C-alpha positions as CSV (number, residue, x, y, z in Angstrom):
1,M,80.5,-7.8,76.1
2,P,79.9,-5.6,72.9
3,L,77.1,-6.5,70.9
4,S,77.8,-8.3,67.9
5,A,76.4,-8.8,64.3
6,L,74.2,-11.4,65.4
7,D,72.3,-9.3,68.0
8,F,71.4,-6.8,65.3
9,V,70.0,-9.9,62.8
10,L,67.6,-11.0,65.1
11,A,66.8,-7.6,66.0
12,A,66.2,-6.8,62.8
13,R,63.9,-10.2,62.6
14,R,62.5,-9.0,65.6
15,S,61.3,-5.5,64.3
16,E,59.8,-7.3,61.1
17,I,57.5,-9.4,63.0
18,I,56.4,-6.2,64.9
19,G,56.2,-4.2,61.8
20,L,53.6,-7.0,60.4
21,Q,51.8,-7.5,63.2
22,Q,50.9,-3.9,63.1
23,L,49.9,-4.4,59.3
24,L,47.7,-6.9,60.7
25,Q,45.8,-4.4,62.8
26,M,45.7,-1.9,60.1
27,S,44.1,-4.6,57.6
28,K,41.4,-5.0,60.5
29,L,41.1,-1.3,60.5
30,V,40.8,-1.0,56.3
31,G,38.6,-3.9,56.5
32,A,36.2,-2.0,59.2
33,V,36.3,0.9,57.2
34,S,35.0,-0.9,53.9
35,Q,31.7,-1.8,56.2
36,L,31.7,1.8,57.1
37,I,31.7,2.9,53.2
38,H,29.8,0.4,52.1
39,V,26.9,1.3,54.4
40,L,27.5,5.4,53.6
41,Q,27.1,4.6,49.9
42,R,23.8,3.0,50.9
43,E,22.7,6.0,52.8
44,R,23.9,8.3,50.2
45,G,21.7,6.4,47.7
46,T,18.5,6.1,49.9
47,A,18.6,9.9,50.8
48,N,19.2,10.5,46.5
49,I,15.8,8.6,46.0
50,Y,14.1,10.6,48.8
51,L,15.3,14.3,47.9
52,C,14.8,13.4,43.8
53,S,11.0,12.2,44.9
54,Q,10.6,15.1,47.2
55,G,10.3,12.8,50.3
56,D,7.5,10.9,48.3
57,T,9.7,7.7,48.5
58,W,11.8,5.9,50.8
59,G,11.5,8.4,53.8
60,D,10.8,4.7,55.7
61,R,14.3,3.6,54.9
62,L,15.9,6.6,56.0
63,S,16.7,6.3,59.7
64,E,17.5,2.3,59.4
65,R,20.3,3.6,57.3
66,A,21.5,6.0,59.1
67,R,21.3,2.7,61.8
68,Q,23.5,1.0,59.9
69,V,26.1,3.8,59.8
70,Q,26.3,4.3,63.5
71,Q,26.8,0.5,63.8
72,A,29.7,0.3,61.3
73,A,31.2,3.5,62.7
74,E,31.2,1.9,66.2
75,A,33.0,-1.2,65.0
76,V,36.0,1.4,63.0
77,D,36.0,2.7,66.8
78,K,36.8,-0.5,68.1
79,Q,39.8,-1.1,65.8
80,L,41.0,2.4,66.3
81,V,41.2,1.8,70.2
82,A,43.2,-1.1,69.2
83,L,45.7,0.9,67.5
84,D,48.7,1.2,69.8
85,L,49.1,5.1,70.1
86,A,52.0,5.4,72.4
87,G,53.6,2.1,72.0
88,Q,55.9,0.8,69.0
89,P,55.9,3.4,66.4
90,M,54.5,3.1,63.5
91,A,55.9,3.9,59.7
92,N,54.7,6.8,58.6
93,A,52.2,7.5,61.5
94,S,52.1,10.8,61.6
95,R,49.9,11.3,58.2
96,L,48.2,8.2,58.8
97,F,47.0,9.6,62.2
98,S,46.3,13.0,60.2
99,R,43.8,11.1,58.0
100,I,42.5,8.9,60.8
101,A,41.7,12.3,62.5
102,T,40.0,13.8,59.1
103,A,38.0,10.7,58.5
104,L,36.3,10.9,62.5
105,H,36.0,14.5,61.9
106,S,33.9,14.0,58.7
107,L,31.5,11.9,61.0
108,S,30.4,14.7,63.1
109,S,28.8,16.4,59.9
110,L,26.2,13.5,59.1
111,P,23.7,14.3,62.1
112,S,22.9,18.3,60.7
113,L,22.9,16.5,57.2
114,R,20.5,13.9,58.2
115,K,18.4,16.4,59.4
116,Q,18.6,18.6,56.4
117,V,17.3,15.6,54.0
118,A,14.7,14.7,56.3
119,A,13.2,18.0,56.1
120,L,14.0,18.7,52.6
121,S,15.8,21.9,52.8
122,I,18.6,20.8,51.3
123,Q,19.2,19.8,47.5
124,Q,19.8,16.5,45.9
125,P,23.5,17.5,44.2
126,E,24.5,19.6,47.6
127,A,23.7,16.4,49.7
128,M,25.2,13.6,47.5
129,S,28.6,15.9,47.5
130,R,28.7,16.1,51.4
131,Y,28.2,11.8,51.5
132,S,30.9,11.9,48.8
133,E,33.3,13.9,51.0
134,V,32.6,11.7,53.7
135,I,33.3,8.9,52.0
136,R,36.4,10.0,50.3
137,T,37.7,11.0,53.5
138,H,37.6,7.0,54.6
139,L,38.8,5.9,50.7
140,G,42.0,8.4,52.3
141,L,42.7,6.3,55.0
142,V,42.8,2.9,53.2
143,F,45.0,4.8,50.9
144,E,47.5,5.9,53.5
145,A,47.2,2.6,55.1
146,A,48.9,0.9,52.1
147,D,51.8,3.7,52.3
148,T,52.4,2.6,55.7
149,S,53.1,-0.9,54.6
150,G,56.7,-2.0,54.4
151,D,56.1,-5.6,53.1
152,P,55.7,-6.3,49.2
153,T,53.2,-9.0,49.6
154,V,50.6,-7.0,52.0
155,S,51.3,-3.8,49.7
156,R,50.1,-5.7,46.8
157,A,46.9,-6.8,48.5
158,L,46.4,-3.4,50.3
159,L,46.6,-1.5,46.4
160,A,44.4,-4.1,45.0
161,M,41.3,-3.4,47.7
162,F,42.5,0.4,47.7
163,S,41.6,0.4,44.2
164,F,39.0,-1.8,43.9
165,M,37.2,0.5,46.2
166,Q,37.8,3.4,44.6
167,G,36.2,2.3,41.8
168,K,33.4,0.9,44.0
169,E,32.8,4.3,45.0
170,L,32.2,6.0,41.4
171,A,30.2,3.3,40.7
172,G,28.3,4.5,43.8
173,Q,28.4,8.1,42.3
174,E,27.0,7.2,39.1
175,R,24.2,5.6,40.7
176,A,23.2,8.7,42.4
177,L,24.0,10.9,39.4
178,A,22.0,9.1,36.7
179,A,19.0,8.4,39.1
180,A,18.7,12.2,39.7
181,G,18.4,12.3,36.0
182,F,15.9,9.7,35.4
183,T,13.8,11.5,38.0
184,S,13.4,14.7,36.7
185,R,13.4,12.8,33.0
186,H,16.1,15.0,31.8
187,F,20.0,15.0,31.3
188,D,22.0,18.2,30.2
189,E,25.3,17.9,28.6
190,H,27.3,18.6,31.8
191,A,25.4,15.3,33.5
192,H,26.5,13.4,30.4
193,Q,29.8,14.9,30.7
194,Q,29.6,13.9,34.5
195,L,28.8,10.2,33.9
196,L,31.2,9.5,31.1
197,A,34.0,10.9,33.6
198,L,32.6,8.5,36.4
199,I,32.6,5.5,34.0
200,E,36.0,5.8,32.6
201,G,37.4,6.6,36.0
202,Q,35.6,3.1,37.1
203,E,37.5,1.6,34.7
204,R,40.7,3.0,35.3
205,C,40.3,1.9,39.0
206,F,39.5,-1.9,38.0
207,H,42.6,-1.6,35.6
208,T,44.8,-1.1,38.6
209,F,42.8,-3.5,40.8
210,M,43.7,-6.1,38.2
211,E,47.3,-5.6,38.0
212,F,47.5,-6.0,42.2
213,A,44.7,-8.8,42.4
214,D,45.4,-12.4,43.1
215,E,44.1,-15.1,40.9
216,H,40.7,-16.0,43.1
217,A,39.7,-11.7,43.5
218,L,40.3,-11.5,39.3
219,A,37.8,-14.6,38.8
220,L,35.5,-13.3,40.8
221,W,35.6,-9.7,38.9
222,Q,35.1,-11.9,35.4
223,E,32.5,-13.6,36.7
224,Q,30.3,-10.5,38.0
225,Q,31.5,-8.7,34.5
226,G,30.2,-11.3,32.7
227,T,26.4,-11.5,35.0
228,E,26.3,-7.9,34.7
229,S,22.4,-7.0,33.4
230,S,22.2,-5.8,29.6
231,E,19.7,-3.0,31.4
232,L,22.9,-1.1,33.0
233,E,23.9,-0.5,29.1
234,R,20.7,0.4,28.0
235,F,20.3,2.8,30.9
236,R,23.6,4.4,30.3
237,R,23.4,4.7,26.7
238,I,20.2,7.1,27.6
239,A,21.8,8.6,30.4
240,C,25.2,9.5,28.3
241,T,23.6,10.4,25.0
242,C,21.1,13.4,26.7
243,A,18.1,11.4,25.4
244,T,14.6,11.8,27.2
245,P,13.7,8.5,28.9
246,S,10.2,6.5,28.2
247,G,8.2,6.3,31.2
248,E,7.2,6.9,34.6
249,A,10.2,9.0,36.2
250,I,9.8,7.5,39.6
251,D,9.8,4.0,38.3
252,L,12.6,5.0,35.8
253,A,14.7,5.8,38.7
254,L,13.7,2.9,40.9
255,R,14.7,0.4,38.1
256,W,17.7,2.1,37.5
257,F,18.7,2.1,41.0
258,D,17.9,-1.5,41.5
259,I,20.3,-2.7,38.4
260,T,23.2,-0.5,39.7
261,T,22.8,-1.9,43.5
262,A,22.3,-4.9,42.7
263,R,26.0,-4.6,40.7
264,I,27.4,-2.4,43.8
265,D,26.3,-5.6,46.4
266,G,28.2,-7.8,43.5
267,M,31.4,-5.4,44.1
268,K,30.9,-5.8,47.9
269,L,31.1,-9.3,47.8
270,I,34.6,-8.9,45.9
271,E,36.0,-6.4,48.2
272,D,35.0,-8.9,51.1
273,R,37.2,-11.3,49.4
274,L,39.9,-8.7,49.2
275,E,39.6,-8.0,52.5
276,A,40.0,-11.9,53.7
277,R,42.9,-12.2,51.4
278,L,44.7,-8.9,53.3
279,M,44.4,-10.8,56.5
280,V,45.3,-14.3,55.0
281,C,48.8,-12.2,53.4
282,C,49.8,-10.8,56.9
283,E,48.9,-14.0,59.1
284,Q,51.2,-15.9,56.4
285,R,53.8,-13.3,56.4
286,I,53.6,-13.1,60.4
287,C,54.3,-16.9,60.8
288,E,56.6,-17.0,57.7
289,A,58.6,-14.2,60.0
290,Q,58.6,-16.1,63.2
291,R,59.4,-19.5,61.5
292,S,62.4,-17.7,60.1
293,G,63.0,-16.3,63.5
294,A,63.0,-19.3,65.3
295,L,65.3,-21.0,62.7
296,Q,67.9,-18.2,63.1
297,Q,67.8,-18.6,67.2
298,Q,68.6,-22.3,66.6
299,E,71.3,-21.9,64.1
300,I,73.1,-19.2,66.4
301,A,72.4,-21.5,69.6
302,E,74.9,-23.9,67.1
303,L,77.4,-21.5,66.9
304,P,80.7,-21.5,68.8
305,Q,80.6,-19.2,71.3
306,Q,83.3,-17.1,70.0
307,D,81.5,-16.8,66.9
308,I,78.7,-15.3,68.7
309,H,80.5,-12.7,70.7
310,Y,82.9,-11.8,68.3
311,A,81.9,-12.1,64.9
312,A,82.8,-8.7,63.8
313,L,86.3,-9.0,64.8
314,I,87.2,-12.7,64.1
315,P,88.5,-13.6,60.6
316,P,85.9,-14.8,57.7
317,Q,87.3,-18.4,57.3
318,L,86.2,-19.1,61.5
319,S,82.9,-17.2,61.2
320,R,81.4,-18.2,57.9
321,S,78.1,-19.3,59.6
322,V,77.9,-16.1,60.9
323,L,78.7,-14.7,57.4
324,E,75.7,-16.8,55.6
325,L,73.2,-15.9,58.3
326,I,73.7,-12.3,57.5
327,E,73.9,-12.5,53.8
328,Q,70.9,-14.9,53.7
329,Q,68.6,-11.8,55.5
330,S,70.3,-9.7,53.5
331,R,69.3,-10.9,50.1
332,Q,65.5,-11.4,51.7
333,L,65.7,-7.8,52.7
334,Q,66.9,-6.8,49.1
335,A,64.6,-9.0,47.2
336,Q,61.6,-7.0,49.6
337,D,63.1,-3.9,48.7
338,T,63.2,-4.0,45.2
339,E,59.5,-5.1,44.8
340,L,58.6,-2.5,47.4
341,A,60.3,0.2,45.5
342,A,57.9,-0.6,42.3
343,L,54.7,-0.8,44.3
344,R,56.2,2.2,46.5
345,A,56.5,4.0,43.2
346,T,52.8,3.4,41.8
347,L,51.9,4.6,45.8
348,A,53.6,7.8,44.7
349,D,52.1,8.5,41.3
350,R,48.8,8.0,42.8
351,K,49.4,10.5,45.6
352,L,50.5,13.1,43.4
353,V,47.4,13.0,41.1
354,E,45.0,12.8,44.4
355,R,46.8,15.8,45.6
356,A,46.2,17.2,42.4
357,K,42.6,16.3,42.0
358,S,42.2,17.8,45.6
359,L,43.8,21.2,44.6
360,L,41.1,21.6,41.8
361,M,38.3,20.2,44.1
362,Q,38.9,22.4,47.1
363,H,39.8,25.8,44.5
364,H,37.6,25.3,41.8
365,G,34.1,23.3,43.3
366,M,35.1,20.3,40.9
367,S,34.0,16.8,41.4
368,E,37.1,13.7,41.7
369,P,36.1,12.6,38.2
370,Q,35.9,15.8,36.6
371,A,39.1,17.4,38.9
372,H,40.7,14.0,36.9
373,K,39.4,14.8,33.3
374,V,41.0,18.3,33.9
375,L,44.3,16.8,34.7
376,R,44.2,13.8,31.8
377,D,43.0,16.8,29.0
378,M,46.0,18.9,30.3
379,A,48.2,15.8,30.0
380,M,47.0,15.0,26.7
381,K,47.4,18.3,25.0
382,Q,51.1,18.6,26.7
383,N,51.8,15.4,25.7
384,K,53.0,14.7,29.3
385,K,52.6,11.9,31.8
386,L,49.6,12.5,33.9
387,T,52.1,12.3,37.0
388,E,54.2,15.3,35.6
389,I,51.1,17.5,35.3
390,A,50.0,17.1,39.0
391,Q,53.5,17.7,40.3
392,A,53.7,21.0,37.9
393,M,50.1,22.0,39.3
394,L,51.6,21.5,43.0
395,S,54.5,23.2,42.5
396,V,52.9,26.7,41.2
397,A,50.1,26.2,43.8
398,A,53.1,25.9,46.6
399,V,54.8,28.9,44.9
400,M,51.6,31.0,44.9
401,S,51.0,30.2,48.8
402,R,54.5,31.5,49.5
403,S,53.7,34.5,47.5
404,A,50.6,34.8,49.7
405,S,52.0,34.7,53.0
């Protein structure tokens, strides 16, 4: 008996459910990575204060921070083991697995970095840069997870979470950079520009988050902004105007650190909410797909047998029920594809900009905010979109690479 159209209708539904189940597992991985990034940010902050104080402050916290990172890394490992590497293929799996490999490799650099920090044999800017690179590779994993999603509802939740995590990481970098300035009681013009870029970058990321977040997460974010200390702005004004702060250096640094840590811990609560929302989205979509599949099977069971086996061959008037089933599923897929196309366009733009920033960071030793500022300034000067500048830069880099080879 030849396969009928209905066989493929049911196969499409089964494939959808498998894809959603993979997204649920991917979301669990994203949640574990979120916690790992948070404790990495804590370890970076502790190491930063320790180095800035020349070993006088928080040396007793270093081992505990390292232990927390190890625990979080083990939780990520458990989620990685749950990924079916040899089973049902995943969308864009090659890029995702490459990101995972890079993230795992970056963790192997931490033991030697910790020894250098403990021995005060590394300068604060380099230590911060190396911790930030480990965090950046894990954020890239979250971004790739968003790109693997074939479901618009889940994609929106992933985009909201990734954008918020990225903004929170820039807030962590601002905390570290300004703490160094308050410890030295000096902010030069370079530090001034770096801090401004970090603040602008946070606003950019949180704007994207607000575009894709659910109402409850938005309400939490508005509440968080309303409770932020006025001291935060006062410290920012000092740091961003190159003014010389008054007071004991380490006291200023610790007070700034406390204020910004409270802010970042508040962000983590929102991040946890975004993670919970992501899980709910996946579970709801799986239930919806399973219910739809069960209804389809019931409707097919009630069709005349000739309609089931010869749906592709008989006249339309005899297979109206079959056509209705197929058209209903086609309409649902078309609606999903339309929304997903818009989300993928957003992801594609972000990916272009991220690749161009990585190029600048790799070849010119820039930080991420500095690289973004360069791209933004070029776009403004040439009156072009940021993505156009990023695409042009990548094209030139590709030509130069071919010429060199």
